[in-house]
C-alpha positions as CSV (number, residue, x, y, z in Angstrom):
1,M,-101.5,-4.6,0.9
2,S,-100.4,-2.1,3.4
3,E,-97.0,-1.3,3.7
4,I,-95.2,-2.6,6.7
5,E,-93.6,0.3,8.6
6,I,-90.0,-0.6,9.5
7,P,-89.1,1.3,13.2
8,A,-86.2,3.9,12.4
9,E,-83.9,2.0,15.1
10,L,-84.7,-1.5,13.3
11,D,-84.2,-0.3,9.8
12,K,-80.4,1.0,10.6
13,E,-79.5,-2.5,11.9
14,V,-80.4,-4.1,8.4
15,A,-78.9,-1.8,6.8
16,A,-76.2,-2.5,9.1
17,A,-76.2,-6.3,8.7
18,L,-76.4,-6.0,5.0
19,N,-73.8,-3.9,4.3
20,A,-71.4,-6.0,6.8
21,E,-72.8,-9.2,4.3
22,M,-72.4,-7.3,1.6
23,L,-68.7,-5.7,1.9
24,G,-67.6,-7.7,4.6
25,D,-64.8,-6.9,6.9
26,A,-63.1,-4.5,4.5
27,T,-59.6,-4.5,6.3
28,S,-59.4,-8.5,5.8
29,A,-61.3,-9.3,2.7
30,S,-59.5,-6.4,0.0
31,P,-56.7,-5.2,2.4
32,V,-54.7,-3.8,-0.8
33,T,-55.5,-1.8,-3.2
34,T,-53.7,-0.2,-6.1
35,A,-54.0,3.0,-4.7
36,D,-52.2,2.1,-1.4
37,S,-49.0,4.3,-2.0
38,E,-46.6,1.7,0.1
39,F,-47.8,-1.1,-2.6
40,E,-47.8,1.1,-5.9
41,P,-46.2,-0.4,-9.0
42,G,-41.9,-0.4,-9.0
43,K,-41.9,-0.2,-5.1
44,E,-39.3,-2.1,-3.1
45,V,-41.1,-3.8,-0.1
46,T,-38.9,-6.7,2.2
47,G,-41.8,-9.2,3.0
48,T,-41.5,-12.9,5.2
49,V,-41.9,-16.2,3.6
50,V,-44.9,-17.9,4.3
51,N,-45.6,-20.7,2.0
52,V,-43.5,-22.0,-1.0
53,S,-44.9,-24.3,-3.5
54,E,-43.5,-26.1,-6.7
55,E,-44.1,-22.8,-8.9
56,D,-44.8,-19.6,-6.6
57,I,-43.4,-18.0,-3.6
58,F,-46.2,-16.7,-1.1
59,I,-45.0,-13.6,1.1
60,E,-46.6,-11.3,4.0
61,F,-46.2,-8.1,4.7
62,G,-48.2,-8.0,7.5
63,P,-51.8,-9.6,8.4
64,K,-53.8,-8.2,5.8
65,S,-51.1,-7.7,3.2
66,Q,-49.7,-11.0,1.0
67,G,-48.2,-11.2,-2.4
68,V,-46.7,-14.0,-4.7
69,L,-43.9,-13.9,-6.8
70,P,-42.5,-16.9,-9.0
71,R,-40.1,-19.5,-7.5
72,A,-38.0,-19.6,-10.7
73,Q,-36.4,-16.3,-10.0
74,F,-34.8,-17.8,-7.2
75,G,-32.0,-20.6,-8.2
76,K,-33.2,-24.4,-7.9
77,K,-30.4,-25.4,-4.4
78,E,-31.3,-22.0,-2.8
79,P,-33.2,-22.8,0.0
80,I,-36.5,-21.1,0.7
81,E,-37.7,-21.8,3.6
82,P,-41.1,-20.3,5.4
83,G,-39.6,-17.7,8.1
84,R,-37.2,-15.7,5.4
85,R,-36.8,-12.3,4.8
86,I,-37.1,-11.5,1.0
87,D,-36.7,-7.8,-0.6
88,V,-38.8,-8.0,-4.3
89,V,-40.4,-5.5,-6.1
90,V,-44.2,-5.1,-6.9
91,E,-45.9,-5.4,-10.5
92,R,-49.2,-4.7,-9.7
93,F,-52.0,-5.6,-7.7
94,D,-54.0,-9.2,-8.1
95,E,-57.9,-7.8,-8.0
96,G,-59.4,-11.3,-8.7
97,T,-56.8,-13.0,-6.3
98,G,-56.4,-9.9,-3.7
99,L,-52.5,-10.6,-4.0
100,L,-49.9,-8.3,-5.1
101,I,-47.7,-9.6,-7.8
102,L,-44.2,-9.3,-7.4
103,S,-41.2,-10.0,-8.8
104,R,-37.1,-10.6,-6.8
105,K,-35.7,-7.4,-6.1
106,G,-33.2,-7.4,-9.6
107,A,-35.5,-9.8,-11.4
108,I,-36.4,-9.6,-14.4
109,Q,-40.1,-8.9,-14.8
110,R,-42.2,-8.8,-17.2
111,A,-43.1,-5.7,-19.3
112,T,-46.2,-4.3,-20.3
113,W,-47.3,-0.8,-21.1
114,M,-49.9,-1.2,-17.7
115,N,-46.7,-2.6,-15.6
116,L,-44.0,-0.5,-16.3
117,T,-42.2,2.0,-14.4
118,K,-39.0,4.1,-13.8
119,G,-36.5,1.7,-12.0
120,M,-38.2,-1.7,-13.1
121,I,-35.5,-4.3,-14.1
122,I,-36.4,-5.8,-17.7
123,E,-34.9,-7.8,-20.6
124,G,-35.4,-6.8,-23.8
125,R,-33.3,-7.8,-27.6
126,A,-31.0,-5.4,-28.9
127,T,-32.6,-5.3,-32.8
128,G,-30.8,-2.0,-34.5
129,V,-28.0,0.4,-33.8
130,V,-28.4,4.0,-34.6
131,K,-25.8,7.2,-33.9
132,S,-27.3,7.9,-30.2
133,G,-27.6,4.2,-29.4
134,L,-29.3,1.1,-29.6
135,E,-33.0,0.2,-30.1
136,L,-34.3,-2.4,-28.4
137,D,-37.5,-4.9,-28.4
138,V,-39.1,-5.3,-24.8
139,Q,-41.8,-8.3,-25.5
140,G,-42.9,-6.3,-28.7
141,I,-42.6,-2.7,-27.2
142,R,-40.4,-0.5,-28.5
143,A,-37.4,0.8,-26.2
144,F,-34.3,3.4,-26.5
145,M,-30.5,3.0,-25.5
146,P,-28.6,6.1,-25.4
147,L,-24.9,5.6,-26.3
148,S,-24.3,6.6,-22.3
149,Q,-26.3,4.4,-21.2
150,I,-24.7,1.1,-22.7
151,S,-22.0,0.2,-20.4
152,M,-20.0,1.4,-17.8
153,T,-17.5,2.2,-19.8
154,P,-17.1,3.6,-23.4
155,M,-17.3,0.9,-26.2
156,K,-15.9,1.3,-29.0
157,D,-18.0,-1.2,-31.3
158,T,-21.7,-1.2,-29.8
159,S,-22.8,-3.5,-33.0
160,V,-21.2,-6.3,-30.7
161,L,-24.7,-6.6,-28.4
162,L,-27.0,-6.9,-31.3
163,N,-29.5,-9.9,-31.2
164,Q,-27.9,-10.2,-27.7
165,K,-30.6,-10.1,-24.8
166,I,-29.9,-7.2,-22.7
167,R,-30.8,-7.0,-19.0
168,C,-32.1,-3.1,-18.7
169,V,-33.2,-0.7,-16.1
170,V,-36.2,1.6,-16.8
171,L,-34.7,5.4,-17.1
172,E,-38.2,6.9,-18.3
173,V,-41.9,5.6,-19.5
174,N,-44.5,7.2,-21.2
175,A,-47.3,4.9,-22.0
176,R,-49.1,7.9,-23.6
177,K,-46.7,8.6,-26.0
178,K,-45.3,4.8,-26.6
179,N,-41.9,6.1,-25.5
180,L,-39.4,3.8,-23.4
181,L,-35.6,4.7,-22.2
182,V,-33.7,2.5,-21.0
183,S,-30.2,1.6,-19.3
184,R,-27.8,-1.2,-19.6
185,R,-25.6,0.9,-17.5
186,K,-27.2,0.6,-14.4
187,A,-28.5,-2.9,-14.3
188,L,-24.3,-4.0,-14.6
189,E,-24.0,-1.1,-11.6
190,I,-26.9,-2.9,-9.8
191,E,-25.1,-6.3,-10.4
192,A,-21.6,-4.8,-9.8
193,K,-23.3,-3.6,-6.2
194,E,-24.8,-7.0,-5.0
195,S,-21.9,-8.3,-6.3
196,K,-19.6,-5.8,-4.0
197,E,-21.9,-7.1,-1.0
198,T,-22.1,-10.4,-1.4
199,L,-18.3,-11.1,-1.6
200,L,-17.4,-8.3,1.0
201,K,-19.4,-10.8,3.7
202,E,-17.2,-13.3,2.9
203,L,-14.0,-11.8,2.9
204,E,-11.9,-11.9,5.9
205,A,-8.4,-10.9,7.3
206,G,-5.5,-13.7,6.6
207,Q,-7.3,-14.8,3.4
208,T,-5.5,-16.1,0.1
209,R,-7.7,-14.6,-2.9
210,N,-6.7,-14.3,-6.9
211,G,-6.9,-11.1,-8.2
212,T,-6.6,-8.8,-11.5
213,V,-4.7,-6.1,-11.4
214,R,-7.0,-2.9,-12.0
215,S,-4.7,-0.1,-12.2
216,L,-1.4,1.5,-11.3
217,T,-0.3,5.2,-8.8
218,E,2.5,6.6,-7.3
219,Y,1.8,4.4,-4.4
220,G,0.6,1.3,-5.1
221,A,-2.0,-0.8,-7.5
222,F,-5.2,-1.5,-7.3
223,V,-6.3,-5.0,-7.6
224,D,-9.8,-6.6,-8.7
225,L,-10.9,-8.9,-6.5
226,G,-13.8,-10.0,-8.6
227,G,-17.0,-6.9,-7.7
228,V,-14.2,-5.2,-5.2
229,D,-11.3,-3.3,-5.5
230,G,-8.1,-3.7,-2.7
231,L,-4.9,-1.4,-2.9
232,L,-2.1,-3.0,-2.7
233,H,0.6,-0.4,-0.9
234,V,3.7,-0.5,-2.7
235,S,5.4,-0.9,0.3
236,D,3.6,-4.6,0.8
237,M,4.5,-5.7,-3.1
238,S,7.8,-7.2,-2.0
239,W,10.0,-7.8,1.1
240,S,12.4,-6.0,-1.2
241,R,12.3,-2.2,-1.3
242,V,10.5,-1.1,-4.5
243,N,10.9,2.0,-6.3
244,K,7.8,2.0,-8.5
245,P,4.9,-0.1,-8.9
246,G,5.6,-0.9,-12.5
247,D,8.3,-2.7,-11.3
248,V,6.6,-5.6,-10.0
249,V,3.2,-5.8,-11.4
250,E,1.4,-4.6,-14.6
251,V,-2.4,-4.1,-15.3
252,G,-4.2,-6.6,-16.1
253,Q,-1.8,-8.8,-14.4
254,E,-3.6,-12.3,-12.1
255,I,-2.4,-12.2,-8.9
256,E,-2.1,-14.3,-5.6
257,V,-2.6,-11.4,-2.8
258,N,-3.4,-11.7,0.8
259,I,-6.4,-9.5,2.9
260,V,-4.3,-7.3,5.4
261,K,-7.0,-5.9,6.7
262,I,-10.9,-4.6,5.5
263,D,-12.4,-1.4,6.9
264,T,-16.3,-2.1,6.2
265,E,-17.2,1.6,7.4
266,R,-15.0,3.4,4.8
267,G,-15.5,0.6,2.4
268,R,-11.6,-0.2,2.0
269,I,-9.5,-3.4,1.8
270,S,-5.4,-3.9,2.8
271,L,-3.8,-5.9,0.1
272,S,-0.3,-7.7,0.8
273,L,1.7,-9.1,-2.3
274,K,4.9,-10.1,-0.1
275,D,2.7,-12.0,2.4
276,T,2.0,-15.1,-0.2
277,I,5.8,-15.6,0.4
278,P,8.2,-16.9,2.8
279,D,8.9,-14.0,4.4
280,P,13.2,-13.4,3.9
281,W,14.4,-12.3,7.5
282,A,12.9,-15.7,9.1
283,G,16.2,-17.5,10.6
284,V,18.4,-14.5,9.3
285,S,20.2,-14.7,12.9
286,D,21.6,-17.8,11.2
287,R,22.3,-17.2,8.2
288,F,24.2,-14.3,8.8
289,P,26.0,-14.1,12.4
290,A,28.0,-11.5,13.4
291,G,31.8,-12.0,11.8
292,T,30.4,-13.7,8.7
293,A,32.1,-12.3,5.7
294,V,29.4,-11.7,2.9
295,K,29.0,-10.0,-0.5
296,A,26.4,-6.7,-0.3
297,R,25.1,-4.9,-3.6
298,I,24.5,-0.8,-2.5
299,V,21.0,-0.3,-3.1
300,R,20.8,3.4,-1.6
301,L,23.1,5.8,-0.2
302,A,22.1,7.5,3.2
303,S,24.1,11.2,4.9
304,F,24.7,8.3,7.8
305,G,26.3,5.7,5.5
306,A,24.8,3.2,2.6
307,F,21.9,0.2,2.4
308,A,23.0,-2.9,0.7
309,E,21.1,-6.1,0.5
310,V,23.1,-8.9,1.8
311,E,20.3,-10.9,0.0
312,S,17.0,-10.8,-1.9
313,G,14.6,-8.8,1.0
314,V,17.2,-8.3,3.7
315,E,18.8,-5.1,3.8
316,G,21.4,-3.8,6.3
317,L,23.3,-1.0,7.0
318,I,27.2,0.2,6.2
319,P,27.4,3.1,9.1
320,I,29.9,6.3,6.7
321,S,32.4,5.4,9.9
322,E,32.6,1.1,8.8
323,M,33.0,2.2,5.1
324,S,36.7,3.1,4.8
325,W,40.2,3.4,7.2
326,S,40.5,6.0,5.2
327,R,38.5,9.5,6.8
328,I,35.3,10.0,4.4
329,R,32.7,12.4,4.7
330,T,30.1,10.8,2.8
331,A,29.1,7.8,1.2
332,A,29.9,8.7,-2.6
333,E,33.4,8.8,-1.2
334,A,33.7,5.5,-1.0
335,V,30.5,3.5,-2.9
336,R,28.0,4.1,-5.5
337,E,24.3,2.8,-6.0
338,G,24.6,-0.7,-7.6
339,D,28.1,-1.8,-6.2
340,M,28.9,-5.2,-5.3
341,V,31.1,-4.3,-1.8
342,D,33.0,-7.6,0.5
343,T,31.7,-6.7,3.8
344,V,31.9,-8.4,7.3
345,V,28.8,-8.7,9.8
346,I,28.7,-7.1,12.7
347,R,25.9,-7.6,14.2
348,V,22.3,-8.6,13.3
349,E,19.3,-7.7,15.2
350,Q,16.6,-10.3,13.9
351,K,13.5,-8.9,16.1
352,D,13.7,-5.4,14.7
353,R,15.1,-6.6,10.6
354,R,18.5,-4.3,11.2
355,I,21.8,-5.8,10.7
356,A,24.8,-3.9,10.8
357,L,27.7,-4.4,8.2
358,S,31.4,-3.2,8.0
359,M,33.5,-2.5,4.8
360,K,36.4,-1.6,6.1
361,Q,37.2,-5.0,8.2
362,A,37.1,-6.6,5.5
363,Q,40.0,-5.0,4.2
364,K,43.4,-5.3,5.9
365,D,44.0,-3.2,8.9
366,P,46.6,-0.4,7.7
367,W,47.0,-0.1,11.4
368,A,48.8,-3.3,11.9
369,E,52.2,-2.2,10.3
370,V,52.7,1.0,11.3
371,L,55.3,0.7,13.3
372,E,57.7,-1.2,11.1
373,S,56.8,1.0,8.0
374,F,57.1,4.6,10.4
375,P,59.4,4.2,12.9
376,A,60.4,7.5,14.9
377,Q,62.8,10.3,13.7
378,S,61.2,8.8,9.7
379,L,60.5,11.0,7.3
380,V,57.4,10.4,5.5
381,T,55.5,12.4,2.7
382,G,51.6,12.5,3.0
383,K,48.4,14.7,2.2
384,V,46.7,17.6,4.4
385,T,42.9,16.1,4.8
386,R,41.6,18.2,7.5
387,L,42.8,21.6,9.5
388,T,41.5,22.4,13.1
389,D,42.6,25.3,15.7
390,F,45.2,22.8,17.2
391,G,46.9,21.4,14.1
392,A,46.9,19.6,10.7
393,F,45.8,16.1,9.8
394,V,47.8,13.7,7.0
395,E,47.2,10.9,5.9
396,I,50.4,8.9,5.2
397,V,49.2,5.6,3.2
398,P,45.2,5.2,3.0
399,G,43.5,4.6,6.5
400,V,46.4,6.0,8.8
401,E,46.7,9.7,9.3
402,G,48.7,11.6,11.4
403,L,49.0,15.1,13.5
404,V,51.1,17.6,12.9
405,H,50.3,19.8,16.0
406,I,50.0,23.8,15.2
407,S,53.2,24.9,17.3
408,E,55.2,21.7,14.9
409,L,54.5,23.1,11.5
410,S,57.1,26.1,11.6
411,N,59.6,27.4,13.5
412,D,57.8,30.6,13.4
413,H,54.5,31.5,15.4
414,V,51.5,30.4,13.4
415,K,48.5,31.6,14.1
416,V,46.0,29.6,12.0
417,C,47.0,26.3,10.5
418,S,45.6,27.2,7.3
419,D,49.0,30.4,7.0
420,V,51.0,27.5,6.8
421,V,49.3,24.5,4.9
422,K,46.1,24.1,2.3
423,E,43.6,21.0,2.1
424,G,45.1,18.2,0.1
425,E,48.5,19.6,0.3
426,E,51.4,17.3,0.0
427,I,54.3,17.7,2.9
428,E,56.9,16.2,4.2
429,T,57.2,15.4,8.4
430,R,59.0,13.5,10.1
431,V,57.5,10.8,13.0
432,L,57.7,11.9,16.0
433,G,56.7,9.1,17.9
434,V,53.8,6.5,17.2
435,D,51.0,5.3,20.0
436,L,49.8,2.2,18.2
437,E,47.4,1.2,20.7
438,N,45.6,4.6,20.1
439,R,46.2,4.8,16.5
440,R,47.8,8.2,17.2
441,I,50.2,9.2,15.2
442,S,52.7,12.7,15.9
443,L,53.9,14.7,13.3
444,S,56.5,17.5,12.7
445,V,57.1,19.9,9.9
446,K,60.0,21.7,11.3
447,A,61.7,18.8,12.7
448,V,62.0,17.9,8.6
449,K,65.5,20.1,7.9
450,V,67.1,18.5,11.5
451,Q,69.3,16.6,11.0
452,E,69.8,13.5,13.0
453,A,72.6,13.2,15.4
454,S,75.7,11.5,14.9
455,P,76.2,8.1,17.4
456,Q,78.6,9.7,18.7
457,Q,77.0,12.9,19.7
458,I,73.9,10.8,20.8
459,E,76.7,8.8,23.6
460,A,77.9,12.0,25.0
461,A,74.2,13.5,25.4
462,A,73.1,10.8,27.2
463,A,76.5,11.0,29.5
464,E,75.2,14.7,30.3
465,P,72.6,15.2,33.1
466,A,69.5,16.4,31.4
467,A,67.9,19.7,31.8
468,P,64.2,20.0,33.6
469,P,62.0,20.8,30.4
470,K,60.5,24.6,30.7
471,K,57.4,25.0,31.8
472,R,54.3,26.9,29.3
473,K,53.0,29.7,30.9
474,K,50.0,28.8,28.9
475,P,48.9,24.6,27.5
476,L,48.6,24.4,24.1
477,R,45.7,24.6,22.0
478,G,43.6,21.8,21.5
479,G,44.6,20.1,25.1
480,L,47.5,18.3,23.0
481,S,51.3,18.0,23.6
482,S,53.1,18.8,20.3
483,H,54.2,15.1,20.6
484,Y,53.9,12.1,22.8
485,D,55.9,10.8,26.0
486,W,58.4,7.9,25.1
């Protein structure tokens, strides 16, 4: 029987048909192979759910690439519907089904020498404690966990993990030498990161949350809100002034805080403890109207006065001019921190959280009886409180000062007051006059030695015409007269 010759053109068509029948469409029949770099074992990819059964979930990565993962890796109540996007990890490619065998990202994967890859999450049982770490049994495979990879914080006793199932991450794998290095620390860090991301989505400014004080600093405290740390600044710890955070909270203490602000870009959360309690400034103007007498505790001194707490969280200012009827230079001359003092409310500015207080108005006004106590021509002894170019101020009783003009210090010409008197010195003076309205007393030292005239001399002097006063060529220093006109 002779052979039938097939034309070259037909031979090409038959060959093409046979290839198509045997191989099919290569892109549709076998879209994924273990050689595809995009789907190598251990690779993290994102796919779309296309079908869900009781045991499996089918994921699509494109029109020609599909995979399957166990339904058990999701919670029973967690809704899994077609169209949902899921992050998964490739375990291997199943040539029999043409599907990628997947695990949910973060889920424990089945461990064999064939599929073990760096970064894979597995589970093992701690079987022994050695000096440098732990030995584990991972589904029949011996693994080692270095001491530094056991926990996120140093553990004093690692034996507490013996016989426990431990979730860990593959650090290094050598199937030929049967070496497997794993890390529990990495798994804990992944869990913490996932918890943080979940919690950050739930947190909102204005929420009240329970937290645990994790650490203290000079400027506040860091509070663990359940995987996310927030900063509780010292200024937000109490409505009262706080000297140091340790005065209010301590490490390990559980507290309720209010979320003030969330900075997602910088990953910072600002917290407040004082916002969880009523604002003590609410209704202050009703509780402490002007003129109210109130006891206050001095909390701190300033160059311009002292701050005093009238009730917890409410402070007022006592200006230095309102601390004493006597002249004082510093607040420390009148009060000390911790002193309880009597005050009177001068003014309340609730919007600006300010209260002005006065100590001297809570005391008797020493000027009230000056006219009766110090009539003109009476002799008084007082202490020199300060010297000026034009005279010396003398305190004759606490809160009442008089002025001895430089021209009244001596019968002789005086260039500077310090030539005649010194600050702190007690001197005897004569009252020349009192101006109660302006709270001024005119005193004289040189008039002390002048004897008072008898009644007869006063009558004789009154009968004579008064001589006109001599005009001074220059005004007295300080722009003041040596005495008041009466």
